[in-house]
C-alpha positions in Angstrom: 20.0 21.5 -8.9 17.4 23.9 -8.6 13.7 24.1 -8.3 13.5 26.0 -11.5 14.7 22.8 -13.4 12.0 20.6 -11.8 9.3 23.1 -12.6 10.5 23.6 -16.3 10.7 19.9 -16.9 7.3 19.1 -15.2 5.9 21.7 -17.3 7.4 20.1 -20.6 6.1 16.8 -19.5 2.5 18.0 -19.0 2.6 19.7 -22.3 3.9 16.5 -24.0 1.2 14.3 -22.2 -1.4 16.8 -23.5 -0.1 16.7 -27.1 0.0 13.0 -27.2 -3.6 12.7 -26.0 -4.5 15.2 -28.7 -2.7 13.3 -31.4 -4.7 10.1 -30.2 -7.7 11.9 -30.6 -7.4 13.2 -34.3 -8.6 9.9 -35.8 -12.0 10.6 -33.7 -12.5 13.7 -36.0 -11.7 11.8 -39.3 -14.2 9.0 -38.3 -16.7 11.8 -36.8 -16.8 10.4 -33.3 -16.8 13.8 -31.9 -18.0 12.6 -28.3 -14.8 10.6 -28.0 -12.8 13.6 -29.3 -14.3 16.1 -26.8 -13.8 13.3 -24.1 -10.1 13.0 -25.1 -9.4 16.6 -25.4 -11.0 17.4 -21.7 -8.6 14.6 -20.4 -5.7 16.6 -22.3 -7.0 19.7 -20.8 -6.2 18.3 -17.3 -2.5 18.4 -18.2 -2.4 21.7 -20.1 -4.9 24.4 -20.6 -4.0 25.1 -24.2 -5.6 21.7 -25.2 -8.9 23.6 -25.1 -7.9 25.2 -28.2 -8.2 21.7 -30.1 -11.9 21.7 -29.3 -12.3 24.3 -32.3 -10.9 21.4 -34.8 -14.4 20.0 -34.4 -15.5 22.6 -37.1 -12.7 21.8 -39.5 -13.7 20.0 -42.7 -11.7 17.1 -43.5 -12.9 16.5 -46.9 -12.3 19.8 -48.7 -8.8 21.6 -48.7 -8.8 25.4 -50.0 -5.3 25.3 -51.5 -5.3 29.1 -51.9 -6.2 29.9 -48.3 -3.7 27.5 -47.0 -1.0 28.9 -49.1 -1.8 32.5 -47.8 -2.4 31.6 -44.2 1.5 31.5 -43.0 2.3 34.6 -45.0 -0.5 36.4 -43.6 0.7 35.4 -40.3 4.2 37.1 -41.0 2.3 40.1 -42.0 0.5 40.3 -38.9 3.7 40.1 -37.0 4.6 43.5 -38.3 1.6 45.2 -36.6 2.7 47.3 -33.7 2.7 45.4 -30.4 0.3 47.9 -28.7 -2.4 47.2 -31.2 -2.0 43.4 -30.8 -2.2 43.8 -27.1 -5.4 45.8 -27.6 -6.9 43.3 -29.7 -5.8 40.5 -27.0 -7.6 42.5 -24.3 -10.7 43.1 -26.4 -10.8 39.3 -27.0 -10.5 38.3 -23.5 -13.2 40.8 -22.3 -15.4 39.3 -25.1 -14.9 35.7 -24.2 -15.2 36.6 -20.6 -14.8 33.1 -19.1 -12.5 34.2 -16.0 -10.1 31.2 -15.7 -9.5 30.9 -19.5 -9.4 34.7 -20.0 -6.9 35.3 -16.9 -4.7 32.3 -18.1 -4.6 33.4 -21.6 -3.9 37.2 -21.0 -1.4 36.3 -18.3 0.4 33.9 -20.9 0.3 36.6 -23.5 1.9 39.2 -21.4 4.4 37.6 -19.4 7.3 37.0 -22.1 6.8 39.9 -24.4 10.0 39.9 -26.9 10.9 43.5 -27.6 12.7 42.8 -30.8 12.1 43.5 -34.5 9.6 41.0 -36.0 12.1 40.1 -38.7 14.6 39.1 -35.9 12.1 37.1 -34.1 10.9 35.2 -37.0 14.5 34.5 -38.2 15.5 33.3 -34.8 12.8 30.6 -35.1 14.5 28.2 -37.5 12.4 25.5 -36.7 9.2 27.3 -37.7 10.9 28.5 -41.0 11.9 24.6 -41.5 8.3 23.6 -40.9 7.2 26.2 -43.2 9.4 25.1 -46.1 8.3 21.5 -45.5 4.6 22.7 -45.5 4.9 24.4 -48.7 6.5 21.2 -50.2 3.7 19.1 -49.2 1.2 21.5 -50.4 2.9 21.6 -53.8 2.7 17.8 -53.9 -1.2 18.0 -52.8 -1.7 20.6 -55.4 -0.2 18.6 -58.2 -1.9 15.4 -57.1 1.6 13.5 -57.1 0.4 11.5 -54.1 -3.1 10.5 -52.9 -4.1 12.6 -49.6 -6.8 11.4 -47.4 -8.8 13.2 -44.6 -6.3 12.8 -42.1 -3.5 14.2 -44.3 -6.0 17.2 -44.9 -6.5 17.6 -41.5 -2.9 17.7 -40.4 -2.2 20.1 -43.3 -4.8 22.5 -41.9 -3.5 22.1 -38.2 0.1 23.0 -39.5 -1.2 26.0 -41.7 -3.1 27.2 -38.6 -0.5 26.7 -36.2 2.0 28.4 -38.4 -0.4 31.4 -38.8 -0.8 31.9 -35.2 2.9 31.3 -34.4 4.0 33.9 -36.8 1.2 36.4 -35.8 2.0 36.3 -32.0 5.9 35.9 -32.5 6.3 38.8 -30.1 4.7 36.7 -27.1 7.0 33.8 -26.6 4.1 32.0 -24.5 1.5 32.2 -27.0 3.4 31.6 -30.2 5.1 28.6 -29.2 1.7 26.9 -28.0 
């Protein structure tokens, strides 16, 4: 065995623990216990930096769901994937300079630039069969929600919004393997 195997496995374990803590924190958003949510996300951040992005979910409304927006969001991500890579890199550099929090900015930019895929966007998107499967399931669930076939509560709305936003960013940053898969 090589040391790479252990490094890769420990990284996966850290990400899994952070994701598990994030999933345990979701009911706190529904119940409006924001302090508990922030506390759990900060604990998850000790395992993986990308958990900090979950803090933005505090601003997500779990009562309303804009059907049109969340139908268009993944498609917009696919369209953004066709923007030339140098423009996206410039946009990320600008974002990093605006955020200007050294630890977060440096980590984000190094993750963004470390595994750039130099393929055609269509080829990248089609290779991600799991994304396409999730996209199909997402649209089926949206159809069920729009047609009011099933009763959908706040937790379901929050999960649909998370999936829609994840698909948007996953497709938008498809050329950066580290960013798009997080």
